[in-house]
C-alpha positions in Angstrom: 17.5 -93.0 1.5 17.2 -89.9 3.7 14.3 -87.5 3.9 16.3 -84.8 2.2 16.6 -86.9 -1.0 12.9 -86.4 -1.7 11.3 -83.2 -2.8 8.1 -81.9 -1.0 6.0 -83.1 -4.0 7.6 -86.5 -4.0 6.9 -86.9 -0.3 3.2 -86.0 -0.7 2.8 -88.3 -3.7 4.5 -91.1 -2.0 2.4 -90.8 1.1 -0.7 -90.7 -1.1 0.2 -93.9 -3.0 1.0 -95.7 0.3 -2.3 -94.7 1.8 -4.3 -95.7 -1.3 -2.6 -99.1 -1.5 -2.9 -99.8 2.2 -6.7 -99.0 2.1 -7.5 -100.7 -1.2 -4.8 -103.3 -2.0 -5.0 -101.9 -5.5 -2.1 -100.1 -7.3 -2.6 -96.4 -7.1 -3.0 -94.5 -10.3 -2.2 -90.8 -10.8 -5.9 -90.0 -11.4 -6.9 -91.6 -8.1 -4.2 -89.7 -6.2 -5.1 -86.4 -7.9 -8.8 -86.8 -7.0 -8.3 -88.0 -3.4 -5.4 -85.8 -2.2 -5.0 -82.0 -2.3 -1.5 -82.1 -3.8 -2.2 -79.1 -6.0 -0.8 -80.4 -9.3 -2.3 -82.2 -12.4 -2.5 -85.9 -12.7 0.1 -85.7 -15.5 2.5 -84.1 -13.0 1.7 -86.7 -10.4 2.3 -89.5 -13.0 5.8 -88.0 -13.7 6.5 -87.8 -10.0 5.5 -91.5 -9.6 8.0 -92.3 -12.3 10.7 -90.4 -10.4 9.8 -92.3 -7.2 10.0 -95.6 -9.2 13.5 -94.7 -10.4 14.5 -94.0 -6.8 13.2 -97.4 -5.6 10.2 -96.3 -3.7 7.5 -97.6 -6.1 7.2 -100.3 -8.7 4.9 -100.7 -11.6 3.0 -104.1 -12.0 2.9 -104.9 -15.7 -0.8 -105.5 -15.6 -1.7 -102.1 -14.1 -1.1 -98.5 -14.8 -0.9 -97.8 -11.1 2.1 -98.0 -8.7 2.7 -100.1 -5.5 5.0 -99.2 -2.6 8.2 -101.1 -2.2 9.7 -102.3 1.1 11.9 -99.1 0.9 8.8 -97.0 0.7 7.2 -98.6 3.7 10.5 -98.2 5.7 10.7 -94.6 4.7 7.1 -94.1 5.7 7.5 -95.7 9.1 10.7 -93.8 9.9 9.9 -90.4 8.6 6.2 -89.8 7.9 4.0 -92.0 10.0 1.7 -90.4 12.6 1.1 -93.0 15.2 -2.5 -93.5 16.3 -3.3 -94.6 19.8 -5.8 -97.5 20.0 -9.4 -96.3 19.7 -11.5 -96.4 22.9 -13.4 -99.4 21.5 -10.2 -101.3 20.9 -8.8 -100.4 24.3 -12.0 -101.7 25.9 -11.7 -104.9 24.0 -8.1 -105.4 25.0 -8.8 -104.7 28.7 -11.9 -107.0 28.7 -9.8 -109.9 27.2 -6.6 -109.4 29.2 -7.2 -108.0 32.6 -7.3 -108.3 35.4 -6.6 -112.0 35.5 -5.1 -114.8 37.7 -4.4 -116.9 34.6 -1.0 -118.3 33.9 1.2 -116.2 31.6 0.8 -118.6 28.7 -3.0 -118.3 28.8 -2.6 -114.5 28.9 -0.3 -114.6 25.8 -2.7 -116.8 23.9 -5.6 -114.4 24.5 -3.4 -111.4 23.7 -2.2 -112.9 20.4 -5.8 -113.8 19.5 -7.3 -110.4 20.2 -4.4 -108.6 18.4 -5.1 -110.7 15.4 -8.8 -109.9 15.5 -8.2 -106.1 15.9 -5.5 -105.8 13.3 -6.6 -108.5 10.8 -3.1 -109.9 11.0 -1.6 -112.9 12.7 -1.0 -112.3 16.4 2.3 -113.8 17.7 4.0 -113.9 21.1 6.8 -115.6 23.0 7.0 -116.1 26.7 9.9 -114.6 28.8 13.3 -116.3 28.7 14.4 -117.5 32.1 18.0 -118.4 31.4 19.5 -115.4 33.3 16.9 -115.4 36.1 18.3 -116.4 39.5 16.7 -119.2 41.5 15.9 -118.1 45.0 14.3 -121.2 46.3 12.9 -124.5 45.0 10.1 -126.3 46.7 9.3 -130.0 46.1 5.8 -131.1 46.8 4.6 -134.7 46.6 1.3 -134.8 44.7 1.0 -138.5 44.0 2.9 -141.7 44.4 4.8 -141.1 41.1 4.8 -137.3 40.7 6.4 -134.3 42.2 5.4 -130.6 41.8 8.4 -128.4 41.5 7.8 -124.8 42.6 10.5 -122.4 41.4 10.7 -119.1 43.3 12.7 -116.7 41.1 14.5 -113.5 42.0 12.4 -111.6 39.5 9.5 -112.2 41.8 7.9 -114.8 39.5 6.9 -118.3 40.5 6.9 -121.1 38.0 5.8 -124.7 38.5 6.4 -127.9 36.6 5.6 -131.6 37.3 8.3 -134.3 37.4 7.7 -138.1 37.2 9.4 -140.2 39.8 9.8 -144.0 39.5 8.4 -145.0 42.9 6.7 -143.4 46.0 9.2 -141.3 48.0 8.8 -140.6 51.7 8.2 -137.0 52.5 11.3 -136.7 54.7 13.4 -137.9 51.7 11.9 -135.3 49.4 12.5 -132.6 52.0 16.2 -133.5 52.4 16.7 -133.5 48.6 15.0 -130.1 48.5 17.4 -128.9 51.1 20.4 -130.2 49.2 19.1 -128.6 45.9 18.6 -125.2 47.6 22.0 -125.3 49.4 23.9 -126.0 46.2 21.8 -124.3 43.5 20.2 -121.3 45.3 21.5 -118.0 44.1 22.5 -119.3 40.7 20.9 -118.4 37.3 19.0 -121.2 35.6 21.6 -121.2 32.8 24.4 -121.7 35.4 22.5 -124.5 37.0 22.0 -126.4 33.8 25.6 -126.2 32.8 27.0 -127.2 36.2 24.3 -129.3 37.8 26.1 -132.7 37.7 29.3 -131.2 39.2 27.4 -129.4 42.0 25.5 -132.5 43.1 28.1 -135.2 42.5 29.6 -135.3 46.1 26.4 -134.7 48.1 25.9 -137.2 51.0 22.6 -139.1 50.5 20.9 -142.2 51.3 20.0 -144.6 48.4 16.5 -143.0 48.0 17.9 -139.5 48.0 20.5 -140.4 45.4 17.7 -141.9 43.2 15.8 -138.7 43.4 18.8 -136.5 42.8 19.7 -138.6 39.8 16.4 -137.6 38.2 17.4 -134.0 38.6 20.8 -134.6 37.1 19.5 -136.7 34.1 16.6 -134.4 33.3 18.3 -131.1 34.5 18.3 -129.5 31.0 14.5 -129.7 30.8 13.7 -129.2 34.5 15.8 -126.1 34.9 14.8 -124.9 31.4 11.3 -124.9 32.9 10.1 -127.2 30.2 11.5 -124.8 27.6 8.2 -122.9 27.9 10.1 -119.7 27.2 10.8 -120.9 23.6 7.2 -121.7 22.8 5.7 -119.5 20.1 2.1 -118.5 20.7 -0.1 -117.8 17.7 -3.5 -116.4 17.3 -5.9 -117.5 14.6 -4.6 -117.2 11.0 -8.2 -116.9 9.8 -8.2 -113.1 9.7 -4.9 -112.9 7.9 -5.9 -115.5 5.4 -8.8 -113.2 4.4 -6.3 -110.5 3.2 -6.1 -110.0 -0.6 -2.4 -110.9 -0.6 -3.4 -114.5 0.2 -6.0 -115.0 -2.5 -3.6 -117.2 -4.5 -2.8 -120.8 -3.6 0.9 -120.0 -3.6 0.5 -117.3 -1.0 -1.8 -119.4 1.1 1.0 -122.1 1.1 3.4 -119.4 2.3 1.0 -118.6 5.2 0.5 -122.2 6.1 4.3 -122.8 6.1 4.7 -119.8 8.4 2.3 -121.1 11.0 3.7 -124.6 10.8 7.4 -123.5 11.1 7.3 -122.4 14.7 11.1 -122.6 14.8 11.3 -119.8 12.2 9.0 -117.5 14.2 10.8 -118.5 17.4 14.1 -117.3 16.1 12.7 -114.1 14.8 10.8 -113.3 18.0 13.7 -114.4 20.4 16.0 -111.9 18.6 13.7 -109.1 19.7 13.8 -109.8 23.4 16.4 -107.1 24.1 14.7 -104.4 22.0 11.5 -102.3 22.5 9.3 -101.7 19.6 10.7 -103.3 16.4 9.3 -103.2 12.8 10.9 -105.5 10.2 9.6 -105.1 6.7 9.8 -107.6 3.8 13.4 -108.0 2.6 14.8 -106.6 5.8 14.3 -110.0 7.4 17.5 -112.2 7.8 15.5 -115.2 6.7 14.3 -115.1 3.1 11.2 -117.1 4.0 9.9 -114.0 5.8 10.5 -111.7 2.8 6.8 -111.3 2.0 5.9 -110.3 5.6 6.2 -107.4 8.0 6.7 -108.3 11.7 5.7 -105.6 14.3 6.7 -106.5 17.9 7.1 -104.9 21.3 9.1 -106.5 24.2 7.3 -106.7 27.5 9.3 -106.7 30.7 8.9 -107.5 34.4 12.1 -107.4 36.4 14.6 -109.7 34.7 11.9 -111.3 32.5 11.4 -110.3 28.9 9.1 -111.6 26.3 7.8 -110.4 22.9 4.3 -109.8 21.5 3.2 -108.5 18.1 1.7 -109.3 14.8 2.9 -110.6 11.4 1.2 -109.9 8.1 1.8 -108.7 4.6 3.9 -105.6 4.1 0.8 -103.7 3.2 -0.7 -102.9 6.6 -2.0 -99.9 8.4 1.3 -99.3 10.3 0.0 -96.3 12.3 -2.9 -98.3 13.9 -1.0 -101.6 14.3 2.1 -100.1 16.0 -0.2 -98.4 18.6 -2.1 -101.6 19.2 1.0 -103.7 19.6 2.7 -101.3 22.0 -0.5 -100.9 24.1 -1.0 -104.6 24.3 2.6 -105.1 25.4 2.1 -102.6 28.3 -1.0 -104.5 29.4 0.8 -107.7 29.5 3.6 -106.1 31.6 1.0 -104.9 34.0 -0.4 -108.4 34.4 3.1 -109.8 35.2 3.6 -107.4 38.1 
């Protein structure tokens, strides 16, 4: 519904109801709105306006209360048309900077801290997903012998990032064997995206000339290529902050809603799908019934994509649809920019 479809009085009453409900988690009555907001009309007129907003789908009337509660449509209208975004307070900015930067930590550790501090500052559940590397080009792969049965693989990516994973090998390999295999891998795979490498690996390495030991080592790359060149699928791992702050929200006072929250934290695949779909967008706000998956209907997901070269990940918060959108949007966007700075 467009802005023009609401009268000036309806806009002011709707904003007041949303603010009261966000602050108190209690349905807003006409008396409360009349006392707290300078709308300039009687409580009876405000009550009639609330009824009109209910007919238009912006409010609903719990049978146990005389007050009204905003619907998903109301929150969407508020976010799109009325919200005045608030930058993070100086105190919140200091907290974020103290927790996140500068740091030499691995990206996963940075994301864990970012999700945790976002949850604390917003009283929601902080969520994040690491960058997807599928379309990133491999510049060079170094193989380093670290023990008799383990290699360290160092991926030098065109985005400027360096990633490392360990691979088990069945027996001790001579350094010259490992070096020749590394040369073969770089000659045949360098300049390709990780996605291309995974889908064509066997074909590209099939006719390489090797000794028996070299072939044994190359076979490990062929057999485990999906995981190796998926970088351990780390890009699909969902990072969650503590759910303790979110569990304290009034919406989760019932056992049924607590179960919904527990299911959300346990079903990482559900969050992984929701977050991965946001990699190509900037700031995204999905409210209640707007989610494609009905299991997220009771939640709002606020995320911002962070980028460094070809790498893109997502960070944000998830919580009940009743949330202080102006504060949370500013915090999520600011945190995303901090993470970008740490990736450079």
